[in-house]
N, C-alpha and C positions, 0 to 999 in steps of 0.2 A: 529521596528513594524509600525511606521508611514511612514516609506520610502516603506516598503512593501505594505502597504495600498494604497500609492499614485499609485505605479507600478499598482495594480490590477485594480483600476479605469481608469488609462490610457489604459490598454489592453481592457477594455470594451468600452472606447472612440474610440478605434481604430477599431471597428467593421466595416467590409466592407460590403456594401449593393448593390444590384443590383438596375435597376431602377423601380422596382415594389415594392421596400422597403422591399424585402424578406432578411433577414439576411443571408450572405454566410459564414462568418468566424466569430467567436465570442470567446472571451477569457473565457466567461461562460461555453464552451463547451468543455474544457479541462478534459480530464479523469485524475482520481488520478494516474494511472499508468504512463501517458505521462508526468505529470508535477511534479511529486513527485521528490524533491532533498534533498540533506542534509541539515539540519537547519543553518548550519554554512554559507552557500552560499546566504542566504536571503539578507543580507545586500548588497553585491557585486551586485546582480541582481537588486536590487530596485535602486542603485545608477546608474547604467547603464542606467536603463529605464528612471530615471529622465533626463538624457542628451538627450535621444531621444523625451521624452515627448514635449519638446519645439517645435522642427522642425515639429514633426509629428502633433501635435495639431494645430499650425498655418496653416499647408497646409490642414488639414482637414476642418477647419472652412472657409478657404478662397475658397476651392472647393465647398462646401455646399453652401456658400453665392452665389455663382455664379450660382447655379442651383435653387436659391430661396426656399431652403429647411432649413434654418436655425433653425427654430422653431422646425421642424421635427426631425432634426438631435440632438438638444439638448435634446429633449425628450427620443430618442433612447439612447442617452448616458447616461442619469440619470437612466432609466430602467437598462441598462446593468451593471452599476456601482452599483445598489442596488443588483443585482444578484451576482456580482463577491463577495461583500462584505459578502453576505450571505455564500458564498462558503468558504471565508477566516475564518469565524468562525466555519466552520465544518472540515476544514483541515489546521492546522498552517503550514504544510509543502508544500503547494502549491507555484509553481513558475511561471514565466510567459513562459518561453521557454525551451524546453527540446531536446535531439538529440545529437548523437555523432559527427555526420559529420556538417561541416560549409557549410551552403546552403542559397541561397537567399530566404528570407521570404517574401512570397506573402501576407500571412494573418497570424494572430496570431497562428494559429495552422496547416498552409501549408506551407511545404518546397518545393522549386522549384529548381532543379540543371540544370544548362545551358549546353546545348547540341551544340557543334560546327560542321560545315560541315566536313564530312570524319571522325570524332571522332567515335571511340567505347567506349560506356560507359557500365560498368558493374552494374546492379541494383540489390539490394536484396530485396525481397518482401516477407511478411507473409503470412501465409494462408489467401486466399481471400482479401488480402491487394491490394495497390497501391502506385505508385510512381509518383510524378510529375516532368516532364522535360519540359525545354523551348528552343525554337530555333528562332533565329533572321536572317533571310537570308540577304544577302548582295544585291541581286538583284531579279527582279520579275522571276517566273518561277514554274516549278513544282518540287517538291522535295518529296523523296521516304524515309520512314522509316521502318526499318526491324530489326527484333529480331532474336537472334540465341540462341536457348535453348537446354537444355539436354532432355533425355526422362521423367524427373521427373516434369516438368513444361509445364504449357499451358498459354503462353502469350496472351494478349488482350490489344488493344490500342484503345484510344478515343483522337481526335484531337479538340481543342478548339482554337477559334479565340479571346476569351476573358475569364477570369476566371469567370466572373459573368454572362455567357450565357450557354446555352445548347450546347453539343459539335456537331461539324459541320460534322464529318466523324468518321467511326470506323473500326476496322478491327480484325478478330480473326485468322483464318487460311489459309489466302491466300498464305503466304510464304511457304517454304518447311517444312514438316511434320506439328506439331502444331504451328509453328510461324506465327506472323502477319507480312503483307507487305501492308504499307498504303502510297498511292500516293495522293498528295494534292497541287493544285495551290496556290502559295502562293505571297504577295507581298513583294517588298524589303524593308528591315529596319523594318518591323512590326514584333513584336514578337508574336509567336504562342506558344500554350502549348500542351503538349502531356502527357496523362494521361495514364500510363502503368499498368497493373493489373496482377495478378495471378489468373487465373482460376481453378488452381489444388487443391488438397486437403491438400498440405505440403507447407511449406515455400520454397522458391527457390531464385536462381539467375540467369539472363540471360544477355546477351549483346545487346545493342540498338545502331544502326549506323544511320546516316542520309547522304544522297548523293542527289546530283543535278539530276533529269531524263533528259534524252537527247531524241531527237526525231528519229523516225526510217526512214533511209533513202532507205533501201531496205531489203528483206528477201529471202533466197535460202533454198528451202526444197529438200533435197536429200534421196533417198532410203537407203542408207548405207547398213545395214543387215536385213532392214526390209522385210516382207513377201510381195512377189508381185504376187503369185499364189493362187487362192482361188478356191473352188469347189461348184458347185451347188448340187441341190438334197437333201438338208437337212444337209450337212457336216458341213457348217460354219454359219448357222442362228443364233447360240446361242451368238456369239462374236463380231460380226462386224468386221469394219477394224482395224487390227492390226499394230500399227505405231512402236512398239518397236524395236529398232535399227536406225530408220531414225534419221537424222540430221537436224537441223535448225540451219542456220547461219543468225544472224541479223547483219546488218551493222547500225551503228548510225551516226549522224550528227556531232559527235566530233571526226570523223576519227578513232573510234574504232569498233570492232566486237566482238561478242560473238557466240559460237558454243553450241548449247544446244542439248542433247541426250534425243530423246522423249520416254515417256513410255505410254502416253496415247494422246487421241485426243484434249486435252485442257492443254494449259500450260501458265504460268506467267513468264516473264522474271525479270532481276535483278532490273529493273526500274519500275516495276508494270504493264507493257504492257501485255495484254493478247492475245493469239493466238488460234485460233480453227482450227483443221484440217479436213478437209471436203472431200467428194468424189462426182463426178459429172459424168453423162454419156454424157456430152456435151451438154446437153440441159437444165438440173436443177439438183440440188443438190439430192444425193440419200444416203439412210440411210439402211445400210445391219444390220439386225438382228431383233429379235422378230417375228413379222409376215412377215416381208419383206425378201423373201428368195433370196438367191444369183441367179442371172440370168447370163447366159453364155454372155459373151461380154468383152469389154475394157473399164475401167474406169480410171479416173484421180483422182489422190490424192493431194490435194493442201491446201494452207493456206488461210484462209478465209480473203478477201479484197486484195489478192495478187494472181490473177487467173493464172498468167504466170509462178509460182513456182510450183514445184511438180514432181511427178513421176506417171507413169502408172501401173495399176494391171490388171490383166486377170483372169475372172472366166471361169473355163472349167467344162466339165462333169467328175466325178470319174471315174475311171477303177477299178472297183470291183475285177478284177482278179488278180491285182497286189497288193492288200492288203495281207499282211502276216498273217499266221495261227498261232494261239497260243492254248495251250492245259491245260487241269485241271492240278492244281499246280503252281510252280514258273516259270516264263518265263523272261529271259533277253531281254529287248526291247530298241530299240533307242526312245529318246525323243528330242523334240525341244523346245526351250524357247519362251513361249508366243504362242504356236500353238499346237493344238491336233494332235497327230499321231494315226492312226487307225488300228487297229488289229482285225481279223476274228476269231469268236469261235463258234464251234458247241459241244452243251452238249451231252455226252454219256448216260446221264440219266436225267429225270424230276425231278428236285429237287429245293432246294434252295441254291443259291451260294453267297458267300461273295467275293466281288471283290475289290481290294485295290492295290497302287503302292507305292514304296518306293525306294530312291537313293541306288543303288549298293554299292556305296562307304562308306557310313555311316549308313545306314540301317534304315534311318528316312525318313518318309512320308511328311514332313512339305513342304508345297509349291507345291505337286503334286495332281492333282485332275482326277478323271475318271469319264467317262459317258457311259451309255450302250444304243444302239440304235437297232431298227430292221429295216429290208428292206420290203417295202410295195410292193403290185403287180405291181406298175407303177415304181419301181426302186428307190422310195424316201426313206430317213431316217427319222424314228420318235422315239423319246424319249421312252425308255422302263421303266414302272414304278417299284417300289420296295415295300416291305413290311418290317415291323419291326417284329425280333425276339424276343419275350418277356420271352423265357426260359432261357436266360442267366442272370446273375446278374447285367448286363446292356444292355441297347438296342443296336443292330447292324443293320446297313443297308445291306439288304440281297435281291437278285434278284430272281424271280421265273423264271427259265429258262426250256424250253420244250426241251425233247430229239429230236435230229435231225434237230433243226431249227437254223438257221445261225443269229448270233448276232454279231455286231460291237462294240468293246470297244476303246474308245478314251482316250488317256493319254496325260495330259498337263503338262508342266514343268512351273510353273508360277513364281517362285522364283530365281533358281540358273541359271544363263544366261551360265555358263560354262559347266553344267553337260549335257552329251550326251546319258547316260544309266540309265536303271531304271530296276528293278525288279518287274514285275506285277504277282500278286498273284490271282489265281482263285481257290477258296476252297469250295468244297462241303460241305454243313452243316451236322452235325452229329446230325439227329434228331431221338428222341426216340419214337415219336408218329406222328400222323396227325395232320395237322394245317387246321382247318376248316374255311371256308368262306360261308356266306350265299349268295346264288345266286337267290333265290326267296321266298317271303313269301305270303301266303294266311292267312289274318286275320280271326279269329273266330268270328262268331256272338252269339247272345244269344240263338240261337236254331241249328246252325251248327257248327260242328269243322272246325279248319284251319289246315294249315301245313307249315312247314319252311323246305326247301331244302338247303343243304348245299355241298360243293365240298371240296375235300382235295387239299391243295395248293402244298403238298409234293408229292403226288401220284396222277399223271393224271388218269382222269376217273372214280376214286371213289367218290360216293356220299352217303349222308344219308338223310332220311327224318324223322322229328320230327312232331307229330300229336299235334295241339294246340286245347285242348278240348273246347267245347261250355261252355259258361258261366252259361247257364241254366236260367237266369233271367235278366232283364233290371237293369241297375244301373244309375239313372238319375241325372243330376247337370245343375244348370243354368249357362249359358255363353254367352258373347256377340259374337254373329255370324255375325252382321253386325253394326259397330261403327256408331254413329249419326255424322252428320256433319252440317255444316251452312246451308246447301242446303237440305238435306233430313234427315228424321228419321231414326233411328237404330233400329235393332231387337236384343232382348235377348231371347235365346231358351233353353227349358229344354232338354238336349241331352243326350241319353244313351252313357256313355263311353266305352261300348263295341262294339255295333254295329251300333252306330250313329243315332239310331232313334229319331226323335224329338216327344216329347210328347205334347208340348205346346210352345206358343211363345208370347212375350209381346213387346209392341212398346217403343221404347226409343225416347223421344222429340227430334226434331230438335234443334241444339245448337244456343244460341245468339252470334251474332259476337262480338268479343272482341278483342283488341290490346295492350299490353303493351310492351313498348319499354325502352331502356337504357336512353331516355330523358323523362321525365315526362310530360304527355300530358297536354294541356292547361296551360302550364307554360314557362317560358323564360330561355333559357340558353345563358350564354355569349360565345363569341367566338371573338378570335383575329383577326385583319386585316391579310388576307393570311392564316390563320389557317384552317386545315379541320378536320373533326371528322365524322367516320362512326357510324351511328345510328343503333344499334343492336335490333333485335326482340327478346324479352324476353319471350313473350307468345301470341299465336294467336290460335283460335278456330279452331278445326279440320276440314279440307277440305277448309279453308279459305287462301287467300294470299293477298300481297300487290301488286296493279297493278299500283298505280302511286304516285310520289312524286312532289310536285309543291312548287314554291316559289311566295310570293305575290310581291317581289321585286328583280330580278335578279342582279340588279347593286348593291345591298348590300348583299344578300345571294344567292348562286346558290345550287342546290341539283341535284344529280345523283344516282339514285339506293340507297338512303339513306345516302350518302356521302355530308355532307354540307360543304361548303367553304364560308368563309367571304372575301368579295370583298372590301369593304369600310364601314367607321362608318355609323350606322343607325340601325333599326330593321326591320325584315322581318318575315313574318307568313309563316311557312311550312305546308301544308295540305297533309295529308296521306289517300289514299282511297284503300279500300280493294274490292276484287272480290264480295264479299256479299252485297255491296253498304255501308257498314259502313265507315264512315269518321271520323277523328280526327286530331287535330293540335297542334302545339307546336312553340312559337315564338323563334327567335334567335337575340340577341342584339350583333351587331358587335362593338368591341372597340379597341382603339389603344394599350393600356397596354396588357401585358401577363395576361392570365386569371389565378387568385390565387386562391388557396385552401381555402375554406371557413370551411370545417369540414372534420374530419376522422372518419371512422367506422371500427374498428378492430376486427376481428372474428378468430376462430379456423378453420383453412383450412378444417381440418378433418370433422368436424361436423357442421360448419356454425354458431354454436352458438357465441353471442358476448363474448369477452374475459374481463374480470373483471379487476378491477385495482389492485387485489392481486391475484398471482397464486402460487401454490406450485408444485414443481416437484421433483421426486426422482432423484438421481445422474445418469448421463449418459441418463436420459429420454430427449425426443426431444418435441417441440411444434411449429407447423408451422402456421405462423400467414398470415392472409389475409386481406389486407387494401383496402378499398374502399374511394376514395377522391370525395367530393363535392366541386364544379360541376364536372361532368364527363367530361369536357373539360378543366380541370385544366392542365398546362402544367409544373407544379412544382412537381418534383420528390419524391417519397417517400423512406426515408432513415430510417436506424435501427441502434441503438448504445446502447452499455451497459455501465453502470457504473463501473462494475467489471467483466472483461472477464475470470477471473480465477474463477469466481463462476458460472456464466452463460454467455455463448458467444452468439452471434445473428450474422446470415450471412446476406449479402446484400439483400437475397431473404425472410428475416423474419423468418428464422429457428432458433429458441432458443435451445441451447443445454445446459444442466444441467451439470456444471463441477465437482464442490464440495460442501459440506455443507457450507451454508451462504446466505446472501441476496444481490441481484443486481437490478437495476432499468434498465428496457428496454425502450428506447425511441424511439417512432414512430413518424417521423416528416415529414410533407409536407409543405413548404414555412413557414409561421408564425405559422401554427397551429402543435400541437403535442399531443401526448396521452403517459402517462407514465404508465407502467405496473411493479409493484414490485414482483419480482420473489425471492421465497423462496425455497431453495435447501436443502432437508432433507436427 
């Protein structure tokens, strides 16, 4: 037991701290599940720890002496040792280290696995968990980290230049599918750390590789099978340039090349280089789609930054006479990958029609979309609106089509590149009655009747009129008809809810100017050198607005539209002026150290109420926490942890989930400040 006690004290002494004295890794943070081992292994763990203690303690003391922090370090060691001793008394089975795989220990509870250039490493991660990897490049240059996942995982990566600093870069879905692709410029012989996480709901595993990025020597964009003929007049306004089938050949300075099949106008290569496919009329870039109609002419499709690469497209006027006709029922039609093919339809009766398409081969409609347009008097196409049929057990999209009018139906194959035919179904709805739609309404007054006119959407020309009886008397109630502002008084009126007659009015006094910000007025907020913070407006009187932000010393603090930036050590006064003439101020103290958290406020995210020290939840219930740190400029992250995730688990976003009957302690921490919440699951 003495050996075990000594090992626990050593683990506390080996606490890693950052430059602002914030504990990063502490043996006292071990959860029971991570450190519990069999009792017979205690003696072996303690003896091994004693051997490590000599070298580790000497290196720790020497490093702290060089920084002039001996006394502070001794105090931290004593406090941590006392905390570990208390844990020992609560759990006789606690051990220093756990984990099945042999990895490089950066801290008492942080395992780091080394990643080498060109290596593929498989990582296994728990739900909402993470794994640390390290990488030391041999030479300076850009390096690319890529994940390769299955459909059940959502990889996410953060790159750190040091374990005791905030991450320098991150990525989520730049790679293929949900994979990350993170490119970063590195210094040779320096060790970097990659934190890979699981953003999915279940435990997963995926591969991580690192390679050295190379520079681009040239690019060649070829049309391949991409579309080159487009139509004006409304045919192609919805989709813009379609580069599906085009090929992008990228040559690199390492004498290699890669051919990419394009599917859209933005692409990232295997080294993290991004390419934007653009279109120009020879004078400026042009975007087709939305409100920018296709205009007749020749255009160049090219890669942004490489104007000499690419191919031409042509926009021409469509020939409506060459469009094939379809009829009510099922029609076999030709389709193209990534492009609408148009068909002409003239209804025999005015009614509602259901229009859909599906692959002829497998009778499924996945990946096929349809659109209905009408031809205007000037020969242009406009989208035809639809209505929802609520008579069925589920809502279907139906089109109200008129007898004898010409409609154009577009069929787009968006998924299966080899499929060339589909079945286009045009089915007339089997309606048992009229569908009425209000075309005009005349409201009744207290003395005069009104009326509502409706048209049948199923049978053209049929209408019905419903009389809205007069109310017979006024029904008054007070309501604000003109809100007060800081510049003018408002009006409160006693209005009849039937005819709108105003019986009386009352003035609402002009509002007094006020301004509440995320930074307390007439107080001082700390800010690190080169740190920025956007001050938010929490409350301002109606009609008022901020017109200026000024700094008393721009060499210390600059401010632009509420964003304050620390330039050098010192204090400056920020003055805020409103349109009403009201002014207020706050001070900014710029300091060299990182701004630390001084207090935490934890509330129920749903109600806004403060969360007490004890909470009771039913099994499977959830409680979402919201944490506010002070000062607002603190750069220390808020973390959540649980003493027993089998009883009550907590996510990185502060969502507590009750698992089974028992008690667990949820710890909310930022820097050296923490709040503990005892959760009882019944």
